[in-house]
C-alpha positions as CSV (number, residue, x, y, z in Angstrom):
1,M,29.4,0.5,5.3
2,K,28.3,4.1,4.7
3,I,26.7,5.1,1.5
4,L,26.5,8.9,-0.2
5,Q,23.9,9.5,-2.2
6,I,24.0,12.2,-4.9
7,I,21.1,14.0,-6.1
8,A,19.8,17.2,-7.6
9,S,16.8,17.8,-4.8
10,M,15.4,15.5,-2.3
11,D,12.5,17.2,-2.1
12,P,9.2,15.2,-1.9
13,K,7.3,16.8,-4.5
14,H,9.9,15.5,-6.8
15,G,8.6,12.1,-5.8
16,G,10.2,9.4,-8.4
17,V,13.6,9.3,-7.6
18,C,14.0,10.7,-4.2
19,Q,11.1,8.8,-3.2
20,G,12.9,5.8,-4.3
21,I,16.2,6.9,-2.0
22,R,13.9,7.4,1.0
23,N,12.2,3.9,0.0
24,T,15.4,2.3,0.3
25,I,17.7,3.7,3.2
26,P,15.7,2.4,6.1
27,E,15.9,-1.0,4.6
28,L,19.6,-0.7,4.1
29,Q,19.8,0.8,7.8
30,K,18.2,-2.4,8.9
31,M,21.1,-4.3,7.6
32,G,23.7,-2.0,9.4
33,I,24.1,0.1,6.1
34,E,24.5,4.2,7.0
35,S,23.3,6.3,4.5
36,E,23.8,10.1,3.8
37,V,22.6,12.1,0.7
38,V,23.6,15.3,-0.2
39,C,21.8,17.6,-2.5
40,L,21.4,21.1,-4.2
41,D,18.6,21.9,-2.4
42,D,17.9,25.2,0.0
43,P,19.2,24.3,3.3
44,N,16.2,26.2,4.9
45,S,14.0,24.0,2.8
46,K,10.9,23.2,5.0
47,Y,11.2,19.4,4.1
48,L,14.7,18.9,6.1
49,G,14.6,17.6,9.2
50,Q,11.8,15.3,8.5
51,D,13.6,11.9,7.5
52,S,15.7,9.3,9.5
53,F,18.7,10.0,7.8
54,K,21.2,13.1,7.4
55,I,20.9,15.3,4.4
56,H,23.6,18.0,3.1
57,A,21.6,20.7,1.3
58,L,24.2,23.0,-0.2
59,G,22.2,25.5,-1.3
60,K,19.9,25.9,-4.4
61,S,21.8,26.2,-8.2
62,S,19.9,29.2,-10.4
63,K,22.0,28.0,-13.2
64,L,19.9,26.0,-15.7
65,W,22.6,23.3,-15.9
66,G,22.4,22.9,-12.0
67,Y,26.2,24.4,-11.5
68,H,26.9,25.4,-7.9
69,K,30.6,26.4,-6.9
70,D,30.6,24.6,-3.7
71,F,29.4,21.1,-4.7
72,V,33.0,20.0,-6.1
73,P,34.7,21.4,-2.7
74,W,32.4,19.9,-0.6
75,L,32.8,16.4,-2.2
76,L,36.7,16.2,-2.0
77,S,36.6,17.2,1.3
78,N,33.9,14.3,2.3
79,F,35.0,11.2,0.3
80,N,37.0,9.7,2.7
81,G,34.0,9.8,5.0
82,Y,32.1,7.0,2.6
83,D,32.9,3.5,1.5
84,V,30.5,4.2,-1.8
85,V,29.1,6.7,-3.8
86,V,25.9,6.6,-6.0
87,I,25.1,9.2,-8.6
88,N,21.2,9.4,-9.5
89,G,20.6,10.9,-12.7
90,L,22.3,12.0,-15.2
91,W,22.2,15.5,-17.8
92,L,23.2,17.7,-14.7
93,Y,26.0,19.5,-13.2
94,Q,26.2,16.8,-10.5
95,S,26.9,13.3,-12.5
96,Y,29.6,15.6,-14.2
97,A,31.3,17.3,-11.0
98,A,30.9,14.3,-9.1
99,I,33.1,12.0,-11.6
100,K,35.3,14.9,-12.1
101,A,35.9,15.2,-8.0
102,M,36.4,11.6,-7.7
103,L,39.3,11.6,-10.3
104,V,41.0,14.2,-8.6
105,Y,40.7,12.3,-5.4
106,R,42.1,9.4,-6.7
107,K,45.1,11.1,-7.7
108,T,46.3,11.8,-4.1
109,H,44.6,8.9,-2.0
110,D,45.7,5.4,-2.3
111,M,42.3,4.7,-1.0
112,S,38.8,6.0,-2.4
113,P,35.0,5.0,-2.2
114,K,33.2,3.3,-5.2
115,I,31.4,5.3,-7.3
116,Y,28.5,4.3,-9.4
117,V,25.7,5.7,-11.4
118,M,22.0,5.2,-11.0
119,T,20.8,6.3,-14.2
120,H,17.0,5.8,-13.5
121,G,15.5,5.2,-16.8
122,M,17.9,8.3,-18.3
123,L,19.5,6.4,-21.2
124,D,16.1,4.7,-22.7
125,P,16.2,5.3,-26.1
126,Y,12.6,6.6,-26.0
127,F,14.3,10.1,-25.1
128,Q,16.3,10.1,-28.1
129,N,13.5,9.0,-30.6
130,A,10.3,10.6,-29.5
131,K,9.1,13.0,-32.0
132,D,8.2,16.0,-29.6
133,R,11.9,15.6,-28.1
134,K,14.0,16.7,-31.5
135,L,15.9,19.5,-30.0
136,K,16.1,17.8,-26.4
137,A,17.7,14.4,-28.0
138,L,20.3,16.6,-30.1
139,R,21.0,18.6,-27.1
140,N,21.4,15.0,-25.4
141,D,23.4,13.9,-28.0
142,I,26.1,16.5,-27.9
143,Y,26.3,16.4,-24.4
144,W,26.8,12.6,-24.1
145,R,29.6,13.0,-26.7
146,V,31.4,16.0,-24.8
147,L,30.5,14.7,-21.2
148,E,28.5,12.0,-19.9
149,N,29.9,9.4,-22.0
150,K,32.8,9.8,-19.5
151,V,30.8,10.2,-16.9
152,V,29.4,6.5,-17.4
153,N,32.3,4.9,-18.5
154,Q,34.4,6.1,-16.2
155,A,32.3,5.4,-13.1
156,D,33.0,1.6,-11.4
157,G,29.6,0.5,-12.4
158,I,25.9,1.6,-13.6
159,L,23.0,0.6,-11.6
160,F,19.8,-0.4,-13.1
161,T,16.6,-0.8,-11.8
162,C,15.4,-3.9,-13.8
163,E,16.6,-6.3,-16.7
164,E,15.0,-4.2,-19.6
165,E,16.3,-1.0,-18.6
166,L,20.0,-2.4,-18.7
167,L,19.0,-3.9,-22.0
168,L,17.7,-0.7,-23.4
169,A,20.4,1.3,-22.3
170,R,23.1,-0.4,-24.6
171,T,21.1,0.7,-27.9
172,T,21.0,4.7,-26.9
173,F,24.5,6.1,-27.7
174,P,27.7,5.5,-29.0
175,N,31.0,4.9,-27.1
176,Y,28.6,3.2,-24.2
177,K,31.2,1.0,-22.5
178,P,30.7,0.8,-18.7
179,K,32.9,-0.8,-16.5
180,R,30.0,-2.8,-14.8
181,E,26.5,-3.1,-15.6
182,I,24.2,-3.8,-12.4
183,N,20.6,-4.3,-12.4
184,V,20.1,-4.0,-8.7
185,G,16.3,-3.7,-8.7
186,Y,14.1,-1.7,-7.2
187,G,11.3,-1.7,-4.5
188,I,8.4,-0.1,-3.0
189,Q,7.0,-0.6,0.8
190,P,4.1,-2.8,1.5
191,P,0.3,-0.8,0.8
192,P,-1.1,-0.2,3.9
193,A,-4.0,-3.3,4.6
194,N,-7.5,-2.4,2.8
195,K,-9.8,-0.9,5.4
196,E,-13.3,1.0,4.8
197,G,-11.9,4.1,5.3
198,M,-10.1,3.7,1.8
199,R,-13.5,3.2,-0.1
200,E,-15.0,6.3,1.7
201,A,-12.0,8.3,1.0
202,F,-12.3,7.5,-2.6
203,T,-15.7,8.0,-2.7
204,S,-15.3,11.2,-1.5
205,H,-13.1,12.3,-4.0
206,V,-14.8,10.6,-6.8
207,P,-18.9,10.7,-6.2
208,E,-19.3,9.8,-9.9
209,W,-18.0,6.4,-9.2
210,N,-20.9,3.8,-9.2
211,G,-19.5,1.5,-6.8
212,K,-18.5,-1.4,-9.0
213,P,-15.1,-2.5,-9.9
214,F,-13.8,0.0,-12.2
215,L,-10.7,0.7,-14.6
216,I,-8.2,2.7,-12.7
217,F,-5.2,5.0,-14.9
218,L,-3.2,6.4,-12.2
219,S,-0.4,8.3,-13.8
220,R,0.9,11.7,-15.1
221,I,-1.3,13.0,-17.7
222,H,1.3,13.2,-20.0
223,P,1.7,12.1,-24.0
224,K,4.3,9.3,-22.9
225,K,1.6,7.8,-20.9
226,G,-0.7,6.7,-23.9
227,V,-3.6,8.1,-22.4
228,D,-5.2,8.8,-25.3
229,M,-5.2,5.4,-26.8
230,L,-6.7,4.1,-24.1
231,I,-9.6,6.8,-23.8
232,N,-9.9,5.7,-27.7
233,A,-9.8,2.3,-27.3
234,Y,-12.0,2.6,-24.3
235,L,-14.9,4.8,-26.5
236,K,-14.8,2.0,-29.3
237,L,-15.3,-0.8,-26.8
238,E,-18.1,1.2,-25.5
239,E,-20.0,1.2,-29.0
240,E,-19.5,-2.5,-29.3
241,L,-20.1,-4.0,-26.0
242,E,-23.3,-4.1,-23.8
243,E,-21.4,-3.1,-20.9
244,V,-18.1,-1.7,-19.8
245,P,-16.6,-1.1,-16.4
246,Q,-16.0,2.7,-15.4
247,L,-12.6,3.9,-16.3
248,I,-11.2,6.4,-14.2
249,I,-8.3,8.6,-15.1
250,A,-6.6,9.6,-11.9
251,G,-3.5,12.5,-12.1
252,P,-3.3,16.2,-12.3
253,N,-5.3,17.4,-15.3
254,E,-5.0,21.3,-15.2
255,H,-2.5,22.0,-18.1
256,E,-3.2,22.0,-21.9
257,Y,-2.5,18.6,-22.5
258,G,-4.8,17.2,-19.8
259,K,-7.8,19.7,-21.2
260,E,-7.3,18.5,-24.4
261,I,-7.2,14.8,-23.1
262,Q,-10.6,15.6,-20.7
263,A,-12.3,17.1,-24.1
264,I,-11.9,13.6,-25.6
265,G,-13.2,11.6,-22.9
266,A,-16.3,13.7,-22.2
267,A,-17.8,11.7,-25.4
268,S,-18.5,9.0,-22.4
269,P,-20.1,9.3,-18.9
270,N,-18.4,6.6,-18.1
271,I,-14.8,8.2,-18.2
272,I,-14.2,10.0,-14.9
273,F,-11.2,12.6,-14.3
274,S,-10.7,12.6,-10.7
275,G,-7.6,14.7,-10.7
276,M,-4.8,13.6,-8.2
277,L,-5.2,10.9,-5.7
278,S,-2.8,10.6,-2.5
279,G,-3.2,8.8,0.6
280,D,-6.6,6.7,1.4
281,A,-8.5,7.8,-1.8
282,K,-5.4,6.4,-3.7
283,W,-4.8,3.3,-2.1
284,G,-9.2,2.8,-2.0
285,A,-8.8,3.3,-5.7
286,F,-6.3,0.6,-6.4
287,Y,-8.4,-1.9,-3.8
288,E,-11.4,-0.8,-5.5
289,S,-10.5,-0.9,-8.9
290,E,-10.7,-4.3,-11.2
291,A,-7.5,-3.5,-13.3
292,F,-4.8,-0.8,-13.4
293,V,-4.1,0.2,-17.3
294,L,-0.9,2.3,-18.5
295,P,-0.3,1.8,-22.1
296,S,2.7,4.1,-21.9
297,H,5.4,4.6,-24.7
298,Q,8.0,4.6,-22.2
299,E,7.9,3.9,-18.2
300,N,11.5,3.2,-16.6
301,F,9.8,1.2,-13.5
302,G,6.4,2.1,-12.8
303,I,6.0,2.6,-9.0
304,A,2.4,3.0,-9.0
305,V,2.1,-0.5,-11.4
306,V,3.8,-2.3,-8.5
307,E,1.6,-0.4,-6.1
308,A,-1.4,-1.6,-7.8
309,L,0.3,-5.3,-8.3
310,A,0.7,-5.1,-4.3
311,C,-2.8,-4.5,-4.0
312,N,-3.7,-7.8,-5.9
313,T,-4.9,-5.5,-8.7
314,P,-4.1,-7.2,-11.9
315,V,-1.9,-4.8,-14.6
316,L,-2.9,-4.2,-18.1
317,I,0.4,-2.6,-19.5
318,S,2.4,-2.0,-22.7
319,N,5.8,-3.5,-23.2
320,K,7.3,-0.1,-22.9
321,V,6.8,-0.3,-18.9
322,N,10.3,-1.8,-18.2
323,I,9.1,-4.4,-16.0
324,W,6.7,-5.9,-18.0
325,R,8.9,-9.1,-18.2
326,E,8.2,-9.7,-14.6
327,I,4.5,-9.4,-14.9
328,E,4.4,-11.4,-18.1
329,K,6.3,-14.2,-16.5
330,G,4.0,-14.0,-13.0
331,N,0.7,-13.9,-14.9
332,G,-0.1,-10.3,-13.0
333,G,-1.3,-8.9,-15.6
334,I,-1.9,-8.5,-19.6
335,V,1.2,-6.7,-21.5
336,V,0.8,-5.7,-25.3
337,N,2.8,-3.3,-27.7
338,D,2.3,0.0,-27.2
339,T,0.2,0.8,-30.4
340,Q,-3.6,2.2,-30.7
341,K,-4.5,-1.4,-32.2
342,N,-3.1,-3.4,-29.4
343,T,-4.4,-1.0,-26.5
344,Y,-8.1,-1.7,-28.0
345,Q,-7.5,-5.7,-27.7
346,L,-5.6,-4.9,-24.2
347,L,-9.1,-3.7,-22.8
348,K,-11.3,-6.0,-24.7
349,Q,-9.5,-9.0,-23.4
350,W,-9.7,-8.2,-20.0
351,I,-13.3,-6.7,-20.3
352,T,-14.4,-10.0,-21.8
353,L,-12.7,-12.1,-19.4
354,T,-15.0,-14.3,-17.2
355,K,-15.0,-13.6,-13.7
356,E,-12.6,-16.8,-12.7
357,P,-9.5,-16.0,-14.9
358,K,-9.7,-12.4,-13.6
359,E,-9.7,-13.5,-9.8
360,E,-6.8,-15.7,-11.1
361,M,-5.0,-12.9,-12.4
362,A,-5.3,-10.9,-9.1
363,L,-3.5,-13.6,-7.0
364,K,-1.0,-13.7,-8.9
365,A,-0.7,-9.9,-9.4
366,K,0.5,-10.1,-5.4
367,E,2.9,-12.9,-5.9
368,V,4.4,-10.9,-8.8
369,Y,5.1,-8.0,-6.4
370,Q,5.9,-10.7,-3.5
371,T,8.4,-12.2,-5.9
372,N,10.0,-9.3,-7.4
373,F,9.2,-5.8,-6.1
374,T,9.6,-6.0,-2.0
375,I,11.4,-3.0,-0.9
376,E,13.3,-5.4,1.4
377,M,14.5,-7.8,-1.6
378,A,15.4,-4.6,-3.4
379,A,17.7,-3.4,-0.7
380,I,19.4,-6.8,-0.3
381,Q,20.0,-6.5,-4.1
382,Y,21.3,-3.0,-4.2
383,L,23.5,-3.7,-1.4
384,N,25.1,-7.1,-3.3
385,G,25.3,-5.0,-6.4
386,I,27.4,-2.1,-4.8
387,K,29.7,-4.5,-2.8
388,R,31.5,-6.7,-5.2
């Protein structure tokens, strides 16, 4: 079998979806599945040539919608070389053009590849309901009615990373009638083993750390992540309890909202803003922390959540992190609703736990990863989903 992945960009700086493709393709290759990618990046991009699979970079689009005049012709000329085509993401020219090209192709060919859409959380109702997205929500509503519902309903199936994403997608737009809904799962590569250099790298990057286990928030500093609720809950607990672990906020923070959050956190010397952590410093943060915290208002999968689980780190999350069901079932952390009150209760429940249940939850965290989110399992589930 040969698969073509369609994505707007494979530039690693975009992380997320393109990293998921990079994680999955090598595992599929182990099972004898060949994969290629077509994207709308500059063919002279520096990242090209560093992957083990072929990337067809057709050229960067200068249009807001992502329109590219060569995209449909390229697809029509190359569809015959693939058994399956997967469109990654919605709301851009790539999804509309790929379905349009496939419908044209099927008019003149008896055999054609199956075509799927992997939404990567882009049908989550949060994006239509959030107060700060009213104009974008209106744009999406119009675009859905005119074009995108045809993409979703005319594809051979829609792929989801977890059960919660699949269920939420049914609630967002009218005339949502996909031919098939397939939970193909998602996974990450196993983390590197804990080593002394990781602790040293983390210490070097975060010299304010007191050397004791701490709470770690490692994500974008963005309103939807609930970081404001986390800091306010922490400040309240500092007033009530004799001792609380340090709270380290890791993520790029040199932007307007990041500066607002730092101003709130400045009320406590125990709240540390480390900036972005990567490499050994990031893994050191996971291994040295006592719990990972993400009270997000919306999170489709949460790669950092799974990375924490894989490092034996319990996760304290909201039920808007779409993999909350698997975590709650496996007792790999604590799950609450995404409100200020519940975030406070979440932290208090964890901090006041005794040593034994914390250690038990740490063991369960690793089990949740091994049971649900290894890249090997995700690749098998992905392949089974698209082969049906």
